[in-house]
Structure formats: C-alpha cells, structure tokens
N, C-alpha and C positions, 0 to 999 in steps of 0.2 A: 570330736574324738578325744577321749580321756587317755592320757598317757601314764597309766599306772600299771604295775605288774598285774598280769592276768590272774584273777582270783579263781582258784579251784574250789568252788562252793561245794561240789560233791565231796571232795576230800575233807573240807571243813566239817560237813555234816557227818562224814564217817568218823572223824576224830571225836566229835561230840558224842556220837552214838556208842563209841567204845568206852565212854565214861560209865561209871557205876550208875545203877538205876536211881540212886539218890546222890545228889551232889550238894555240897554245902559251900556257900560263898558268904561274903559280908553284905552284899547288896544285890538286889534284883532290879534291873532296869527293864521296864516293859515298853518296847518301842525302839526300833533300830533306825529311826530317822536321824536327821542332822542333830537335833537337840539331844536325843538319847545317846548317840554314839559320842558326841562331844562330852557329855557327862561321864560316860564310861571311861573315856581317855583321861579326863581330869582326875577321876578317882584312882584309876590305874597308875597314873603318874606318881601318886603318893603310896603305891603299894597295896591298895585296897582291891581285894578280889571281887569281881562283879560278874554276874550273868546277865546277858542281854537277850531278851526274848521278843520275837516278832513273827507274826503269822504270815508275812510275805517272804517270798523267795528273794534273798539278797541280790541275786543276779539281775532282777528286774529293776532295782534301784538305779542302775547305771545304764539301762537300756535307753537309747535316744527317744524311743516312743513312750517311755514311762511318764516323763514330766518335762515340759519345755520351759518351766519357769527359771528365772534367775533370782539371785539374792544379792542385796546390797549388804556387804560386810562393813560395819562401821569400824573406825580406828580402834575403839575400845574392844570390840569383838575380835579384831585381828590380834590384839595383844593377848587375849585369852587363848586363841588358837596357837599363837607362838609360844606362850608359856607352857603349854602341854605338849609341845613338840610337833604340832601338825602344820603350822603355817609354811614351813619350807617346802612342803609338798603342794600346798594350795597356791602360794604366791605366783608361781609361773603360769598358772591357769587364769589368773585374775587380770582385770583391767582397772587401773587406778582411776578414781574420780578426782580430777584436779579442780573442776569447776562445776557448780550447780546453778542452773538458771531456772527460775520459777516465774511463770507468767500466767495471766488470767486471760485466756483466749488471745485476742489480738489487741488487748489493751496496751497503752504505752508504758504503764507502770510495771515494773518487774523487780524480782530479787536476783542479785548476782553474787554468788558466794565463790571466792577465790581462796584456795588453800594457803596461799602465801601469806594471807592476813593472820593466820593462826600458827604458822610454823612450816616446817619442811615436809611433814607427812601429808599424804593425800587425805581428802575428806572421807574416803572410804574406798571400797573395791567392789567390783561387780564380778560375780562368778555364776556360771550355769550350775543349777542344783546338782546335776549328775557329776560335775567336776568337783563338787564338795564331797558327795557321797562316796565316790570311788576311792580316794585316799583315806577317808575315814574307815571304810570297810577293810581296805588293805592293811592299815595299821592295826585294826582290831584282830584280824586274822593272825598277825605277827606277835601280838601282845601275850605274854604269859599270864597276865592278870585278868584277861577278858575271855569268857566262854560265850560263844554265840549259839543260840538255839533258834534257828530260822531255816526254813519255815517251820513253825511250831504253834499250835493252838493251845491256849490255856483252858483246861477243862474245869479247874477249881482253884480257889484261892483261900488260904487260911491265914488270918492275922490274929495274933494273940499277944498277951502281955510279955511273953518270952521270946517271940520271934515270928517269922512268917514262913510260909511254904506255898509253892504252886505245883500243881500236877498238870503235866502236859498230855496231849492226846495220844502219845505213845507210851503212857504210864510212867515216864520218867518224872522224878520229883526234884525240885530245887528248893533248898532251904537257905534262909538268910536272916539278917537282923531287921531289914527294912526293904520296902518296895518303893521305887521311884517311878511314877507314871509319866512316861514321855510318849504316850500313844495318841496324841492328836486331839482335835476338837471333839470328836466322838468318843472320847476315852472310855474304854470298858472298865478300867480301874476306878475312874471317877463314879461311874454308875454303880459298880460293886460296893463302893463306900457310901452310896446314896448322898453324894454331895450335890446340892442344887447348883444350877448354872443359869445365869441371866444371859439370854441370847436373842438376837433377832437378825433377820435377813435385810440387807439393803436392797433397794430396787435397782440393783446393778449387778452385772457380771463382767469379768475381765477376759478379754481376748489376749492371749500370750503367744508370741512367735518371735523368731529371729529373722532380721532382714540383713541382706547384703547391700552395700551402698557404695557409690562412686567416690565420694570425697571423704577424707578422714574426719572423724568426730572430735578429734583433739581432746579426748578424755573429758568431754563435757556431758553431764547428765541434764536432761531437760524434763521439766514437769509442767504441763499445760493444763489449766483448769478449764474444761469445756462444760456446757450445760448438762451433757449426758454423764459426765464423770471425768476424773483425771486421765490424762494421756501422757505416758512416760516414755522417753527415749533414753535407754541406758547403754553406755558404751561397753563394748565387748572387745576381746582380742580379735585380731584379724583372723579370718577363716584360713584353715590349712588348705582347703580346696576351694578356690574362688568360683563364683557363679559367673558363667559366660552370658553376656548380654550384648545389645546393640552398641553400647558404649565401650565394650571390651570386657575385661575381667573385673568383676566386683569382688574385692578382697576384704574391704572394711566391713565391720559387723556391729549391729546394735540389737538390743532386746527391746521389744515393744510390749508395753502393758497398757492396753486400751480398755478402759472401763466405760461401759455403755449401759443406758437404761434397758431394763429387762424386756420392755415391750418391743424393742428393736432387735434384740438378740436373735430370735428365730430367723428373721429375714437375713441378717448378716451371716448367719451360719450356712445359709444356702448359697452364698456367693462362691463362684469358682475362684481359682487363684488370681486370675487377671482382675476380676471385679474387686476382690478383697484388696489386692495390691493398689488398685486405683483409689479406693477409699483411704487406705493408709497414706498414700502419697499426698492427698489433700490435707490430712492432719499433720503430717510431718513437715510439709513445706518443701522448698527446693534447696535448702542449705546443704543437704547431703548428696545432692545430685540424683542420678538415677538410683532407684531402689528395686529390689527383687526379694521374694520370699526365699529364705534359706533353711526353713524348717517347716514341719507341720504346724497347724494351728490348734491351740487348746482353749477351752472356755471353762472358767471357774466361777461359780457363784460366790458372792461376797457377803460377809456378815460380821457381826461382833459377838463375842462371848466372853464371859468372866465368871469363874467359879465363886460360889459363896464363901468358900474357904479353900486353902491350899493343902491342908493336912487332915489326916485322920489317924487312927491307931496304926502306927508303923507304916505310914503311907504319906508321900508327898507328891503333889502334882507339879509338873515342870513344863515350861513352854506352852504349846497350844492346848495341852490338857488343862491348863489353868486359865489361859486367856488367848483370845484371838482378836485381831483388829483388821481394819481395812488396810490394803497396801499403799494407801495414799502417801504415807511418810517413809515407807521402806524400812519399818522398824520391827516387823514381825519376828524374824529369826534373831535379831539383835536383842530383843526382850528375852527370848528363850536362852540365849547365850549368857546374858547377865544373870538369869535365874541359875544357870549351871554354875557360874563362877561363885555366886553367893552360897549356893547349897554345898558345893565342893569345899568351900572354905570352912563353913561351920561343921561339916562332917569330918573333915581332915583334922581340924583343931580339936574336936571332941575325941577323936580316936587317939591322938597324940597324948591326951590326958588320961587315956584308959577308960573313957566313958563308952556307954552303949550308944552306937550311932543311930539307933532307932528310938532313942529316948524322946518323949513328947516335947521336952523343953528345947532340945536341939532343933527339932523340926519346926517348933514355934519361932525360934530365932530366924530361921530361913523365911518363914511366912511374913514376919514383921518387917524384915529387910526388903522384901520384894513386892508385897501386895500393894502398898500405897503407890509406889512408883509405877507399877503396871496399870493400876486403876486410873491414875492421873493421865498417863499417856493414852489410854483407851478413850477417856473423856475428851481430851484435846483432839485426838484424831477424829472422833465422831463429830465434834463441833466443826472442825475444819471441813470435813466432807459436806456437812449440811450447809455450811456457809458458801462453799464454792460450787456445789453441784446444782446450780440454778442460774437463771438469767434474769432475775428480778433487778430492775435498774437501780433502785436505791441501795440494795445490798451490794451490787457490783461496784458502784461508785465508792462505797465505804471500804470494801476489801481492797480495791485497787489503790486507794489512798494509803491504806495500811501497808501494803507491799512497798509503796514508794517511800514512806516514812522510814520503815526498817532499813531499806536499801540505802537511804541517805545518811544514816547514823552509823559510823564505824563500830562503835561499841555494841550496838544492837546486832549488827551483822556478825561480829565475832562471837557474841553470846549464842546466837542461833546456830552458828557453825559448830561450836563446841558441843552443843546439845545434839546436833545431828551426828557428830563423831562419837557420841556416847562416852564422853570423858568429863561429865559434870555430875555432881551429886555424891552421895555416900557410896563409893565404889569399892567392890571387892578387890583384893590384891591382884588377881589375875588381870582384871580390867585396867588397873593402873600400870600394868607392865611389870609387876613384882612376882616373885616366886610364890607358889602356893604353900 
C-alpha cells in the first residue's frame, strides 16, 4: 500500500484541458514512467518548463495489479533522487541492502558483499515499482514546472531546425525546443526517428512476485545462478498486513525474481498457488522459514536492446528507449537514472549559458557521456548471463573459482561493490551527491 496523497487524476486532466490549445514549454518528455518522471523533476528543479506525455492513465501506474516488479536503487541513483528532492518521499518505502550474497547453485564458492567494507551507506535499496511511481506522480502534480498530458496519444510529431511540436489526439499542440524519449523498449519516438536498434530475446522469462516469510531477511539480497537462469531474493519492508499461516503471522517480505527457461514457462504458469509456492520453497531453501505468496504472479520475457544512436534532430533517447538489459545485475533503472543525471547536467549547463537546449552539440555531449558506459554494461551483463545460465561442468568449475577468488581479495570485493553502488567512473554531479 503506497502512502502518498491521493492523486486526483481527473482534476489534473481537467487542469491540463483548460490550458490553451497550443502550449509552449522548453522540453517535451514522452513517457511518464520512472525514468521520464525523474528526468522531468531533474529539469524542473532547475526551473525548466517541461511537458510529460503518456498514453496510459496515470492512476494505473500505482494500481497493485499493474506491475509487481521491484527495483534496486543503487547508492548513486539514490543520490540523484535526493538531489532533485524526491528521496525523502521514497526512503520510507525502501528496504536497505546491507549485504549481497551471490552463489552458483549449491556450490561452496560464493561472493559476500558487506556494505561496512566501503562505508556507512547501504549498497542500495529495494523498492516496489509502484512505491516509486506514486511519489513521482504526486510531485509532478504539485510542480509548477511540469504539465502532465496523460492519458494522451501523440497523433503527429514535427522536428525541425527551430524546434519541435507534437499534436495530441484531442487536437491540442505542445511546442518545445527538444523531445526526450523515455517511452521504453518499444519507443515510438525511436521508430519515428528511424533509429535502428540491436535486440534479441533470451530463452528466458522471469516470474515476479512478493512472498511473506517467517524469519527476518536481515537486509540481505541473494542472487543464485541456476541452470534455467538467475534466481533473486530481494529484501522488502515488512508487510503492513501480515499473511496468516500455520506458523502464525508472516510479516517479513521479499521480492522474488525467478528467471526460467522459456520451454518450462508454460507449465509453471499453470501451477496453482500451492504448487507455485512449493517450487519457490525448493529454490529459496529453508533460511527464511515458512513462505507464502503475498501478491499475484507476473511473467516478463527477457531480452537485450541497444539503439544504434541516442540522438536525432532535436531528439534524445533516455533509459529503456536507448538500452535494455537482463535484470541479472539489477542495473536497468540505474542505467536510466544515470542517463537522466547526465542529460539534465548538459541541458541545464547549456541553458545557463543561454544556449539552445536542443542544439545537436549539446545532445551529442549527452550521447558521448552515456553510450559507451551503457554498451559496456550491456555486454558484461550478457556475458555473465551466458556464463552462468548453464550447467556445463568445466564452465561451472571456472566461474565458481572466479567467485571464490574475488571473494578472497578485499580490494576486488570493494571495487565490485562500488561498481554495484554506481559510484565509479565519470559521474554526473547528481550521482556524486552534488547540486545540479
């Protein structure tokens, strides 16, 4: 249950509808997902007027039936959210990750990351996606610099040397200097710009659900590599309403991300709750005590995508519109938030100098900053998945030895942890915890 002020989306829509048929802002953001709204708030925090357009009714974003996924917010991403004033509303809904344990099935070798080795901050935070979207939407509704057009369908797009405009299905027009596409892997803006994308499907899908469990998780995130794919147990806040069971009340909670080979997915989808829970219990093991389902189940196909370029005339791709990876490393949204931080920095700095924020050179600065980092992480993630999603004996012996070596070398552990925290590399100011 998200504890944010109830959003009167009908009133918001009425407020927007009372605006003139043509509205002028500085930037149009297509997509009101987590990356799009974070970008809107980052730009708005610097006084930049933005319009956010999404074809989906915003109220559905926070419906418990909309999306059961959770997100790992790295320390660097939390810095971004804090720098634009959003983290105080998100932090109470989060569960800190104090420890990460990575294992290869039942092998004796494993990785153990303890946040105390790199400082006082947690390694990251786990939040349910709807607990992120709710505060983002509430803050957007309250911002004088953000106009939300949702639900609204874009009927036409014009991009020219002097600016951009979009026409909506109700004949309203929005004009701006630039469009930022945050509309996901199937980005309509990317297609409109005819930007090629490299993509493929993995032979895996992920089952996502929340479980209640008997014993506390101690803020430990577990990732187990199984032949069918990774199996993650991610710590959540305790449930507000516990699940009753034979053991009593199950108040502790964790998110399950169970990646499985596609040829097994149809059979697993037919399981009733008892059979599904029994399969989960085998994979979780007994360290959490009794477990029970605390949410519906969702299934998501898994794949990789990367755009051939991130920019076009007065257009920049952000987040999943530019790149998508397997959730094996929990870095999907964090990549998008680093995109947001970099783009906001180059745009805000350009505006302070009196430059056109849609200038090709400015957008090129953003692409140069983010493209290599994103591509590298996509390659690393893809290789990790291929290395660990099998049960070939020589490969398994090699990877288990690698896990053991990294775990045995403190410097290697600290380096890996800082990478997971998103605080390594050429970082934007917001990621470093500095003002935009």
